[in-house]
C-alpha angles and dihedrals in degrees: 000000000000128000120196124193121187126201140166103069124133147120117312135168121247110279092028131118139237134178119214122201131199119194116200130201127191134049127309102037096124097048100048134068118258124215140196119211131179136201123199122198111284093006135101121258110267135196112249105175142346132200124195125221088262094051101259112144142198131190142199111256090243093064103032112129093016105060129053125194120201139161139211107205092188089061097036088233135132123197137202115201108198119194133174090023119200133201089252090062088070107120146106108280121213132187118215142183135186115220122177091344093307117114115217125199135196122227092258134241124236119238116189121184111194141131 
């Protein structure tokens, strides 16, 4: 069983920054990839970034160069640093992990980019 709790969302102006955190409980955090997804109103949930257990990362084209995913295995926490935010980044952001073929989701945190 894995529990994921996101935090750090909020309202930010275009060009601003936010850092999201996702705290995980349960076994297996450090050996499995962690992912951030987002879902904007009326759109499907999309993968934003993934980080492997060893720290390698990949990003959606829409966020490359602006977002950075990282993890602290000692704290069972994954982060998403978001810079140069745009209105189109507005969404609910979810962290996720697959463990033994089961995908777990956090409850999500709202990010709103608006002036």
